[in-house]
OpenMM code with the backbone's topology and positions (N, CA, C; nanometers):
from openmm import Vec3, app, unit

residues = "UNK UNK UNK UNK UNK UNK UNK UNK UNK UNK UNK UNK UNK UNK UNK UNK UNK UNK UNK UNK UNK UNK UNK UNK UNK UNK UNK UNK UNK UNK UNK UNK UNK UNK UNK UNK UNK UNK UNK UNK UNK UNK UNK UNK UNK UNK UNK UNK UNK UNK UNK UNK UNK UNK UNK UNK UNK UNK UNK UNK UNK UNK UNK UNK UNK UNK UNK UNK UNK UNK UNK UNK UNK UNK UNK UNK".split()
positions = [
    Vec3(-1.2840, -0.6450, 0.7833),
    Vec3(-1.2384, -0.6034, 0.6422),
    Vec3(-1.1881, -0.6119, 0.5457),
    Vec3(-1.0611, -0.6395, 0.5186),
    Vec3(-0.9411, -0.6966, 0.3841),
    Vec3(-1.0380, -0.8183, 0.3576),
    Vec3(-1.0886, -0.8613, 0.4377),
    Vec3(-1.1213, -1.0116, 0.3220),
    Vec3(-1.3070, -0.9399, 0.2223),
    Vec3(-1.3114, -0.8506, 0.3102),
    Vec3(-1.3711, -0.7540, 0.1825),
    Vec3(-1.4282, -0.7369, 0.1202),
    Vec3(-1.2948, -0.6635, 0.0923),
    Vec3(-1.2183, -0.5899, -0.0011),
    Vec3(-1.1672, -0.6313, -0.0574),
    Vec3(-1.1154, -0.7612, -0.0615),
    Vec3(-1.0515, -0.9029, -0.1450),
    Vec3(-1.1172, -0.9189, -0.1830),
    Vec3(-1.2345, -1.0081, -0.0943),
    Vec3(-1.3732, -1.0454, -0.2356),
    Vec3(-1.4147, -0.9247, -0.3708),
    Vec3(-1.4319, -0.7700, -0.2942),
    Vec3(-1.5348, -0.7597, -0.4159),
    Vec3(-1.4263, -0.7323, -0.5392),
    Vec3(-1.2738, -0.7002, -0.4702),
    Vec3(-1.2155, -0.6825, -0.6112),
    Vec3(-1.1714, -0.8085, -0.7046),
    Vec3(-1.1997, -0.9705, -0.5748),
    Vec3(-1.1929, -1.0931, -0.7276),
    Vec3(-1.3162, -1.0798, -0.7964),
    Vec3(-1.4155, -1.0770, -0.7072),
    Vec3(-1.5989, -1.0659, -0.7821),
    Vec3(-1.4960, -0.9725, -0.9345),
    Vec3(-1.4507, -0.8447, -0.9020),
    Vec3(-1.4319, -0.7503, -0.9929),
    Vec3(-1.3514, -0.8660, -1.1559),
    Vec3(-1.2771, -0.9486, -1.0770),
    Vec3(-1.1507, -1.0019, -1.1927),
    Vec3(-1.2374, -1.1333, -1.2739),
    Vec3(-1.3338, -1.2021, -1.1895),
    Vec3(-1.3707, -1.3427, -1.2595),
    Vec3(-1.4956, -1.3238, -1.3187),
    Vec3(-1.5008, -1.4946, -1.4013),
    Vec3(-1.6544, -1.4475, -1.4383),
    Vec3(-1.7636, -1.5329, -1.4343),
    Vec3(-1.7262, -1.5791, -1.2834),
    Vec3(-1.8167, -1.6027, -1.2189),
    Vec3(-1.8092, -1.5892, -1.1259),
    Vec3(-1.8583, -1.5063, -1.0792),
    Vec3(-1.8896, -1.3730, -0.9429),
    Vec3(-1.9064, -1.4533, -0.7860),
    Vec3(-2.0228, -1.4990, -0.8388),
    Vec3(-2.0928, -1.6189, -0.7824),
    Vec3(-1.9817, -1.7267, -0.6682),
    Vec3(-1.9474, -1.7428, -0.7201),
    Vec3(-1.8370, -1.8928, -0.6724),
    Vec3(-1.7526, -1.8712, -0.6411),
    Vec3(-1.6907, -1.7046, -0.5581),
    Vec3(-1.6156, -1.6312, -0.5197),
    Vec3(-1.6052, -1.6618, -0.3539),
    Vec3(-1.5384, -1.7334, -0.2783),
    Vec3(-1.5212, -1.7204, -0.1623),
    Vec3(-1.3834, -1.7059, -0.0579),
    Vec3(-1.4183, -1.5819, -0.0205),
    Vec3(-1.2317, -1.5460, 0.1211),
    Vec3(-1.2810, -1.6406, 0.2496),
    Vec3(-1.1699, -1.7097, 0.2814),
    Vec3(-1.1936, -1.7670, 0.3670),
    Vec3(-1.0793, -1.7378, 0.4576),
    Vec3(-1.1624, -1.6623, 0.5924),
    Vec3(-1.0215, -1.6045, 0.6696),
    Vec3(-0.9886, -1.7199, 0.8149),
    Vec3(-0.8492, -1.7230, 0.7846),
    Vec3(-0.7976, -1.7671, 0.9488),
    Vec3(-0.6757, -1.6960, 1.0161),
    Vec3(-0.6778, -1.6745, 1.1281),
    Vec3(-0.6296, -1.6879, 1.1669),
    Vec3(-0.4480, -1.7351, 1.2365),
    Vec3(-0.3059, -1.7677, 1.1689),
    Vec3(-0.2045, -1.8052, 1.2559),
    Vec3(-0.1335, -1.7153, 1.3596),
    Vec3(-0.0006, -1.8074, 1.4347),
    Vec3(0.1046, -1.6726, 1.4761),
    Vec3(0.1462, -1.6435, 1.3905),
    Vec3(0.1911, -1.7066, 1.2270),
    Vec3(0.2550, -1.5726, 1.2172),
    Vec3(0.1371, -1.4453, 1.1755),
    Vec3(0.0713, -1.3979, 1.1291),
    Vec3(-0.0735, -1.3241, 1.0543),
    Vec3(-0.1317, -1.3836, 1.0640),
    Vec3(-0.2282, -1.3630, 0.9655),
    Vec3(-0.3482, -1.3915, 0.9677),
    Vec3(-0.3104, -1.4721, 0.7484),
    Vec3(-0.4503, -1.5151, 0.7154),
    Vec3(-0.4540, -1.6006, 0.5921),
    Vec3(-0.6134, -1.5224, 0.5820),
    Vec3(-0.6030, -1.5340, 0.4447),
    Vec3(-0.7033, -1.5425, 0.3415),
    Vec3(-0.6682, -1.6123, 0.2156),
    Vec3(-0.7928, -1.6927, 0.1978),
    Vec3(-0.7938, -1.7694, 0.1228),
    Vec3(-0.8910, -1.7534, 0.0273),
    Vec3(-0.8305, -1.7217, -0.1258),
    Vec3(-0.9182, -1.7216, -0.2471),
    Vec3(-0.9824, -1.8869, -0.2771),
    Vec3(-1.0899, -1.9035, -0.2944),
    Vec3(-1.1652, -1.9374, -0.4060),
    Vec3(-1.2606, -1.8784, -0.4508),
    Vec3(-1.2242, -2.0136, -0.6126),
    Vec3(-1.3120, -1.9751, -0.6961),
    Vec3(-1.2695, -2.1110, -0.7863),
    Vec3(-1.3643, -2.0380, -0.9100),
    Vec3(-1.4251, -2.1827, -0.9457),
    Vec3(-1.2938, -2.2192, -1.0840),
    Vec3(-1.3377, -2.3408, -1.1498),
    Vec3(-1.1380, -2.3788, -1.1815),
    Vec3(-1.1364, -2.3301, -1.2792),
    Vec3(-1.2502, -2.2817, -1.3791),
    Vec3(-1.2161, -2.1912, -1.4784),
    Vec3(-1.1516, -2.0636, -1.4782),
    Vec3(-1.1789, -1.9987, -1.3378),
    Vec3(-1.1303, -1.8442, -1.3317),
    Vec3(-1.0012, -1.8040, -1.2033),
    Vec3(-0.9375, -1.9766, -1.2220),
    Vec3(-0.8393, -1.9709, -1.1343),
    Vec3(-0.6997, -1.9165, -1.2446),
    Vec3(-0.6852, -1.9496, -1.3234),
    Vec3(-0.6241, -1.8956, -1.4171),
    Vec3(-0.5909, -1.7343, -1.4512),
    Vec3(-0.7710, -1.7083, -1.4008),
    Vec3(-0.7337, -1.5180, -1.3916),
    Vec3(-0.7098, -1.4225, -1.2551),
    Vec3(-0.7283, -1.5038, -1.1546),
    Vec3(-0.7159, -1.4873, -1.0509),
    Vec3(-0.5403, -1.4619, -1.0416),
    Vec3(-0.4707, -1.5530, -1.1071),
    Vec3(-0.2952, -1.6145, -1.0334),
    Vec3(-0.3155, -1.5031, -1.1409),
    Vec3(-0.2773, -1.5151, -1.2629),
    Vec3(-0.2750, -1.4168, -1.3500),
    Vec3(-0.1504, -1.4606, -1.4012),
    Vec3(-0.0900, -1.3988, -1.5327),
    Vec3(0.0620, -1.4787, -1.6190),
    Vec3(0.1310, -1.4025, -1.5943),
    Vec3(0.2672, -1.4950, -1.4801),
    Vec3(0.4079, -1.5393, -1.4389),
    Vec3(0.3695, -1.4970, -1.2929),
    Vec3(0.1373, -1.5069, -1.2162),
    Vec3(0.1262, -1.5002, -1.1123),
    Vec3(0.1311, -1.2542, -1.1091),
    Vec3(0.0720, -1.2203, -1.1864),
    Vec3(0.0719, -1.1022, -1.1512),
    Vec3(-0.0436, -1.0063, -1.1273),
    Vec3(-0.1123, -1.1507, -1.1582),
    Vec3(-0.2360, -1.0315, -1.1106),
    Vec3(-0.2389, -1.0659, -0.8712),
    Vec3(-0.2105, -1.2618, -0.8959),
    Vec3(-0.1702, -1.2720, -0.7609),
    Vec3(-0.0755, -1.1626, -0.6681),
    Vec3(-0.0464, -1.1362, -0.7237),
    Vec3(0.1197, -1.0406, -0.6885),
    Vec3(0.0304, -0.9378, -0.6905),
    Vec3(0.0044, -0.9023, -0.7731),
    Vec3(-0.1169, -0.7333, -0.8054),
    Vec3(-0.2224, -0.7260, -0.6265),
    Vec3(-0.2816, -0.8470, -0.6340),
    Vec3(-0.3428, -0.8819, -0.5473),
    Vec3(-0.3188, -0.9162, -0.4113),
    Vec3(-0.1911, -0.9544, -0.3468),
    Vec3(-0.1330, -0.8958, -0.2283),
    Vec3(-0.0225, -0.8507, -0.2050),
    Vec3(-0.0859, -0.7271, -0.2949),
    Vec3(0.0429, -0.5392, -0.2597),
    Vec3(-0.0658, -0.5270, -0.2283),
    Vec3(-0.1676, -0.4207, -0.2543),
    Vec3(-0.2709, -0.4314, -0.2218),
    Vec3(-0.2807, -0.4817, -0.0955),
    Vec3(-0.4168, -0.6067, -0.0453),
    Vec3(-0.4180, -0.6066, 0.0562),
    Vec3(-0.3299, -0.5450, 0.2197),
    Vec3(-0.1948, -0.5767, 0.1311),
    Vec3(-0.0639, -0.5646, 0.2964),
    Vec3(-0.0389, -0.4586, 0.3078),
    Vec3(-0.0447, -0.3021, 0.1523),
    Vec3(-0.1291, -0.1800, 0.1891),
    Vec3(-0.2788, -0.1189, 0.2457),
    Vec3(-0.3721, -0.2450, 0.2109),
    Vec3(-0.4856, -0.2231, 0.3507),
    Vec3(-0.4706, -0.2384, 0.5288),
    Vec3(-0.3608, -0.3696, 0.5042),
    Vec3(-0.3333, -0.4074, 0.6606),
    Vec3(-0.2444, -0.3437, 0.7023),
    Vec3(-0.1526, -0.2568, 0.6957),
    Vec3(-0.0372, -0.1279, 0.7348),
    Vec3(0.0168, -0.2010, 0.7919),
    Vec3(-0.0426, -0.2938, 0.9390),
    Vec3(0.0924, -0.3076, 1.1123),
    Vec3(0.0766, -0.4393, 1.0690),
    Vec3(-0.0315, -0.5241, 1.0413),
    Vec3(-0.0079, -0.6742, 1.0445),
    Vec3(0.0196, -0.7267, 0.9070),
    Vec3(0.0050, -0.8262, 0.9311),
    Vec3(0.1257, -0.9068, 0.8263),
    Vec3(-0.0304, -1.0226, 0.7381),
    Vec3(-0.0553, -0.9873, 0.6784),
    Vec3(-0.1354, -1.1126, 0.5839),
    Vec3(-0.0450, -1.1597, 0.5031),
    Vec3(-0.0943, -1.2521, 0.4854),
    Vec3(-0.1083, -1.3827, 0.3511),
    Vec3(-0.2388, -1.4014, 0.2610),
    Vec3(-0.1481, -1.4039, 0.1044),
    Vec3(-0.2650, -1.4043, 0.0495),
    Vec3(-0.3112, -1.5568, -0.0101),
    Vec3(-0.3902, -1.6118, -0.0502),
    Vec3(-0.3547, -1.8115, -0.1090),
    Vec3(-0.4671, -1.8376, -0.2257),
    Vec3(-0.3839, -1.8495, -0.2987),
    Vec3(-0.4602, -1.9005, -0.4041),
    Vec3(-0.5416, -2.0479, -0.4341),
    Vec3(-0.6494, -2.0775, -0.3625),
    Vec3(-0.6419, -2.2270, -0.3566),
    Vec3(-0.7132, -2.2279, -0.4479),
    Vec3(-0.6503, -2.4262, -0.4711),
    Vec3(-0.6742, -2.5435, -0.5448),
    Vec3(-0.7415, -2.6044, -0.5638),
    Vec3(-0.8762, -2.5833, -0.5114),
    Vec3(-0.9466, -2.7347, -0.5165),
    Vec3(-0.9820, -2.7374, -0.5994),
] * unit.nanometer
topology = app.Topology()
chain = topology.addChain("A")
for resn in residues:
    res = topology.addResidue(resn, chain)
    for name in ("N", "CA", "C"):
        topology.addAtom(name, app.Element.getBySymbol(name[0]), res)
């Protein structure tokens, strides 16, 4: 559910929504959602000074309620 919500939000931000992919993995410290976007859209997802990425993390944390979730923007 969290991955789908994050994917929906990110697709609304980027210019190439077909290139958006969210990889979900689990670790002992909590879940990890890794956001993959096209190279041209990476700056949009991170935002000036990391503001957009911070906002995405805040929204996902609010949706996760009691679970620990980390959101990373991949740099492939």
